[in-house]
C-alpha positions as CSV (number, residue, x, y, z in Angstrom):
1,M,121.7,116.3,91.1
2,A,119.8,116.6,88.0
3,V,119.0,113.1,86.2
4,D,119.3,113.3,82.6
5,L,117.0,110.1,80.7
6,A,117.4,111.8,77.2
7,G,117.0,109.3,74.7
8,K,115.7,106.5,76.9
9,V,112.0,105.6,76.7
10,A,110.0,104.1,80.0
11,L,106.8,102.9,80.6
12,V,104.9,104.2,83.5
13,T,101.7,102.3,84.9
14,G,99.4,103.7,87.2
15,V,99.2,106.9,85.6
16,G,95.4,108.3,85.2
17,R,94.9,110.5,88.0
18,V,96.3,113.7,88.8
19,G,98.2,114.3,92.1
20,Q,99.0,110.6,92.6
21,I,102.0,109.1,92.7
22,G,102.3,107.6,88.7
23,H,101.4,110.7,87.5
24,A,104.3,112.5,89.4
25,V,106.9,110.0,88.4
26,A,105.8,110.0,84.8
27,R,106.2,113.7,84.7
28,G,109.3,113.8,86.5
29,L,110.8,111.4,83.5
30,G,109.0,112.7,80.9
31,R,110.9,116.4,82.2
32,A,114.4,114.2,82.5
33,G,114.2,113.6,79.1
34,A,112.8,110.2,78.5
35,K,109.7,109.5,76.0
36,L,106.6,107.8,78.0
37,L,104.3,105.1,77.8
38,L,101.4,105.5,79.5
39,A,99.6,102.8,81.1
40,D,96.3,102.4,83.2
41,V,93.1,100.7,83.7
42,N,91.4,104.9,83.2
43,A,91.2,105.3,79.3
44,V,89.8,108.8,79.9
45,G,92.4,109.5,82.5
46,L,95.2,108.3,80.4
47,A,94.1,110.8,77.4
48,D,93.9,113.5,79.5
49,R,97.4,112.7,81.1
50,V,98.7,112.6,77.1
51,K,97.4,116.3,76.2
52,E,98.6,117.7,79.5
53,F,101.9,116.1,79.3
54,A,101.9,117.4,75.2
55,A,101.1,120.7,76.4
56,E,104.2,120.7,78.1
57,G,106.4,119.2,75.6
58,L,106.4,116.2,77.2
59,A,106.5,113.2,74.5
60,A,103.7,110.9,75.8
61,K,101.4,108.1,74.1
62,A,99.2,105.8,75.8
63,S,97.6,102.1,76.5
64,A,94.5,101.6,78.1
65,G,93.8,98.3,80.3
66,D,93.4,96.2,83.1
67,L,97.0,95.8,84.0
68,T,95.6,92.7,86.5
69,Q,95.8,90.6,83.0
70,P,98.8,89.6,81.2
71,D,97.3,90.8,78.0
72,A,97.1,94.0,78.8
73,A,100.9,94.3,80.0
74,R,102.0,92.7,76.7
75,A,100.1,96.1,75.3
76,A,101.6,98.2,76.6
77,V,104.8,96.8,75.9
78,A,104.0,96.6,72.4
79,A,102.9,100.0,71.8
80,A,106.0,101.4,73.9
81,R,107.8,100.1,71.3
82,A,105.6,100.6,68.4
83,Q,105.5,104.3,69.2
84,H,109.1,104.9,70.7
85,G,111.4,102.2,68.8
86,R,112.0,100.7,72.1
87,L,111.9,100.2,76.0
88,D,114.8,101.7,78.2
89,V,112.6,101.6,81.8
90,V,109.5,100.4,83.4
91,V,107.9,101.9,87.0
92,N,104.9,99.7,88.2
93,V,103.1,102.0,90.1
94,A,100.2,100.3,89.8
95,G,98.6,99.4,93.0
96,G,95.9,100.2,95.3
97,F,95.2,99.5,99.4
98,F,92.0,97.8,100.1
99,S,91.5,96.2,103.3
100,F,92.2,97.8,106.8
101,G,91.5,95.6,109.8
102,P,91.6,92.7,112.0
103,F,93.3,89.6,110.0
104,T,90.4,87.2,110.5
105,E,88.2,89.3,108.5
106,V,90.6,89.4,105.7
107,T,88.0,87.8,102.9
108,P,88.8,85.9,99.9
109,E,87.6,88.5,97.4
110,I,90.0,91.1,99.4
111,L,92.7,89.3,99.6
112,E,92.5,88.6,95.8
113,R,92.1,92.2,95.0
114,E,95.2,93.2,97.0
115,L,97.0,90.3,95.4
116,S,96.0,91.3,91.8
117,V,96.2,95.3,92.2
118,N,99.4,95.6,93.7
119,F,101.3,92.1,92.6
120,K,100.2,90.7,89.7
121,T,100.4,94.5,87.7
122,A,103.9,94.2,88.2
123,F,104.4,90.2,87.5
124,F,102.6,91.0,84.7
125,M,104.3,94.3,83.5
126,C,108.0,92.8,84.4
127,Q,107.0,89.3,82.3
128,A,105.9,91.3,79.2
129,A,108.8,93.9,79.4
130,V,111.8,91.7,79.7
131,P,112.1,90.4,76.4
132,A,111.6,94.6,75.1
133,L,114.9,95.4,77.5
134,L,116.8,92.4,76.4
135,E,116.5,93.5,72.8
136,H,119.1,96.3,72.4
137,G,122.0,94.1,73.7
138,G,120.4,93.7,77.3
139,G,120.4,96.9,80.1
140,G,117.6,98.9,81.0
141,A,115.8,99.7,84.6
142,I,112.7,98.0,86.5
143,V,111.2,100.1,89.7
144,N,108.9,98.6,91.2
145,F,106.8,99.8,93.9
146,A,106.9,98.3,97.3
147,S,105.6,99.5,100.7
148,I,106.9,100.5,104.1
149,A,104.7,97.6,105.1
150,A,106.9,95.1,103.3
151,V,109.6,96.3,105.3
152,R,108.4,96.7,108.9
153,S,105.0,94.7,110.8
154,L,102.0,97.2,110.3
155,M,98.8,96.5,112.3
156,H,96.0,95.8,110.6
157,M,97.2,95.2,107.3
158,A,98.1,92.0,106.4
159,G,96.7,91.5,103.0
160,Y,98.2,94.8,101.5
161,S,101.4,93.8,103.4
162,A,101.7,90.5,101.9
163,A,100.8,91.7,98.2
164,K,103.7,94.0,98.6
165,S,106.2,91.7,100.3
166,A,105.1,89.4,97.3
167,V,106.3,92.6,95.1
168,A,109.8,93.1,97.2
169,G,110.3,89.3,96.7
170,L,109.8,89.2,93.1
171,T,112.2,92.6,92.7
172,R,115.0,90.4,94.2
173,A,114.4,87.5,92.3
174,L,114.2,89.3,88.9
175,A,117.7,91.3,89.7
176,R,119.4,87.8,90.0
177,E,117.9,86.4,87.1
178,Y,118.5,88.9,84.5
179,R,121.8,90.8,86.4
180,D,124.6,88.8,83.6
181,A,121.8,90.4,81.3
182,G,122.2,94.3,82.8
183,I,118.9,95.0,83.9
184,R,118.7,96.4,86.9
185,V,115.4,95.9,89.0
186,N,114.6,97.9,92.2
187,A,112.0,98.7,94.4
188,V,110.7,101.9,96.5
189,A,109.0,101.0,99.9
190,P,107.3,104.3,101.2
191,A,105.4,105.2,104.3
192,T,102.5,107.0,103.7
193,V,102.7,109.9,100.4
194,R,101.3,113.2,100.6
195,T,99.2,112.6,97.6
196,A,95.5,114.1,96.9
197,D,93.7,110.6,97.7
198,N,95.9,110.4,101.3
199,L,94.8,113.9,101.7
200,A,91.2,113.8,100.9
201,Q,90.6,110.1,102.8
202,M,92.5,110.7,106.4
203,Q,92.1,114.7,106.8
204,P,95.6,114.8,108.5
205,D,96.4,117.6,110.7
206,P,99.3,119.8,109.9
207,K,101.9,117.7,112.0
208,T,100.4,114.2,110.2
209,P,104.1,112.9,108.9
210,F,104.4,112.2,104.9
211,V,106.6,111.2,102.7
212,E,106.5,114.1,100.0
213,I,106.1,113.0,96.4
214,E,108.5,115.2,95.0
215,E,110.7,112.7,97.4
216,V,109.7,109.7,95.6
217,V,109.9,111.2,92.3
218,Q,113.8,111.8,93.0
219,T,114.6,108.3,94.1
220,V,112.5,106.7,91.2
221,L,114.0,109.0,88.6
222,F,117.6,107.8,90.3
223,L,117.0,103.9,90.1
224,A,116.2,104.5,87.1
225,S,119.1,106.4,85.6
226,D,122.7,105.4,85.0
227,A,123.6,107.0,88.1
228,A,122.0,104.1,89.7
229,S,124.2,101.3,87.6
230,G,125.6,99.8,90.7
231,I,122.4,99.3,92.6
232,T,120.3,96.2,92.1
233,G,117.8,94.0,94.1
234,Q,117.4,96.4,96.6
235,I,114.2,97.6,98.2
236,V,114.4,101.6,99.3
237,P,112.3,102.2,102.7
238,M,111.4,105.9,102.2
239,T,110.1,107.0,105.5
240,G,110.5,110.9,105.3
241,K,109.2,112.1,108.8
242,A,107.6,109.1,109.7
243,Y,110.9,107.2,110.6
């Protein structure tokens, strides 16, 4: 089913680098007709993405800043409203994986990084975006990125699992709080996605199970669209061949 987001304005975080989820999601939203506001800490990467998307005829503007801080989130939302006049969709892709090992070896610094990059980015962006989503009589959609680690137990990933579980809890809480305002809030929870970084770091063999990046894109597009009008508060596992 083709998703039509014409007339919508979508803010996507974590878009700075080619071959990663945020880049693919933003391109998918743009190709579905949405006007884009791209947010990332990487100002150079954002400028490149805006040029890349413009060459494809996709309307995109950028807001660079540290999204672990609320001011950067507010600036991105303000930029979406200033450049495109409104905000309809928020996709919180920004995140990372920083610790793998025994629970007792997770340092306070690593835990803070896991929570900041994976949870605070989503929390502050949602907090900044909700008033803008309510401006035109309510409605709109937020799609957060949790992880399969928030759905089932994985070894040696306590810090990351805790951070992504917090994203899942935030998603459910906001879905309930803004249900009557018509803001739908869902999250995808993918297993390992076939991204450029994962391929480089894991050096997998051909039989390694991945969730394909286009599968993630299509799921996000559906949840962001009016076709998913009856779905909110859900954490959608994406396991692909890793089931």
